[in-house]
C-alpha positions, 0 to 999 in steps of 0.5 A: 680065502686070501681074497676075502681077507684082503677085502675085510682088511680094506673095508674100514679104510673105504668107509674112512675114505667115503666119509672123508670126502664129505667131511671136506665141506666142513673146512670153512666151519672149522676155520671159523671155529679156530678164528673165534676160539683164538679171539675169545682165548686170547681175551681171557676166555676159557674152552671146556671140552667133554666127551665119554669113552673114546670121545673123552680122548679126543677131548683130552687131545684138544685141550693138550694142543692148546695148553701145550702147542700143536706145531710151532711155539706159542703162548698157552691157552686155557682149555679144560677137559672135564672128564680128566679130573677123576676125583671130581668126576667120580664124586659127582657120579656117586652123589649126583648121578652120571648124568650131572658129571659134566653139567656140574663141572661146566657150572663151576668152571664156565663163565659167560663168553666161555666155549663148551665143545662136546664130542659124541659119536651118537650125539645122544649122551644124556650127560653131554645134553645136560652139560649143553643145557647148563652152559647155555644158562650160564651164557656160554657158547656151545659147539658139538662134534657129532655123528650123523645128523640129525641128533639131539646134541646137534640140535641142542648146540649153537653150532655143530659138525656132523660127521656123515658115517655109519660107524662110530670108529669112522666118527671118532677118526674124522673127529681127530681130523677135526681137532687137528684142523681146529688147532691149525686154524686156531694157530693161523688166527693167533699169528694174524692177531700177532701181525695186527698187534705189531701195528697197534700202539700198546700204550696204556691209558688207564690202570683198568685191565680189560681185554680187548682181543689183541695179541702181543708179537709173542701171541699174548693178549693185549689188556687195555692196550698193554701187552701182557708178557712174562718179562714185564711185571703186572699189578701184582709183580709191582706190588710185591716188588714195592713191599720188598723195597719197603722191607729193605728200608725199614731193616737195612742201614742203621740210623744216623745220629738224631735218628731213632733206630729201627725197632728190634735193633739192639741198643747200646747202654749209655753213660749216665749223665752228670749232675747239674751245677746248682743254678746251671743248665744240665749237661748232655746225657746219654746218646741217641738210642739209649734205653734204660739209662738212669737220669739223676736228678739236679742239685737244689735250684738246678735243672735235671739231666738232659738226655738230648742227643744234640748236646744242647743245654736245657734251661733251668727246671726243664726235664731232659729227654732222650731221642728214641728212648721209651719207658726209661725210669725218671727220678724226681727233683729234690 
């Protein structure tokens, strides 16, 4: 009885060991995927991942490692598990059917040059096959992690890693191994890109941002020869800083004598100007910035009161004006 129980307990491990021996041959493929994924994501592309059931958990595991980190610290990269948006998934399933839950999200989030990675133990899930077809029409690259070949998903993908195991649980366990190996290959490729960036001139030649797939010393993408780092403002940051500077100049220090004040500032009332003497020039009236100060008309034969802040006299017959004043009532000459 005890011997039989022990034999049953190790069957799962034995299946895994046998499948792992053949799985080792997938090492070069996973290394190639990791290198290509680092190049594309480093240049601004995105990874979309999808699966059903346990494969959905594996998909989300991979995106968590890329958005967060696998082992060593590095910049985050764009990776989205399509099943994780439960509101979109259930809405699409309700309105369009379960077969469209991943295809419609692929159409929404995918762009040419992005990668769609699909996980399926059977390789025959209809919603994953529909997503692969939609991705191809968008110009995306499709990779697949499946069970035993041949299967429809393997045939419909651009590249596939097929686990040769008879049990779905064993396939899922080796899919997790593949996810971790993919993350290791990805991080190695990022480090190689970092070393290359250290030897690359990062001086830009123009203002058009073009991702070239290179990485900076901290692993961030180099865009048109310029490193994109958190500590250096990009185009948006420079525009915001410039707008703040303009705002401070407009509402900051009060104007100097003879310069109109910024709008919205209270203006002090001035003293009405004194009447001009007959035949002479008008005396200076209210100071700069005064509004609403009444101006008296000059005596017969003389000029009106001058509102100029400069204090200079105005020739007879000329009407004075106040710098910065608007809408002040003027009286006609007698």
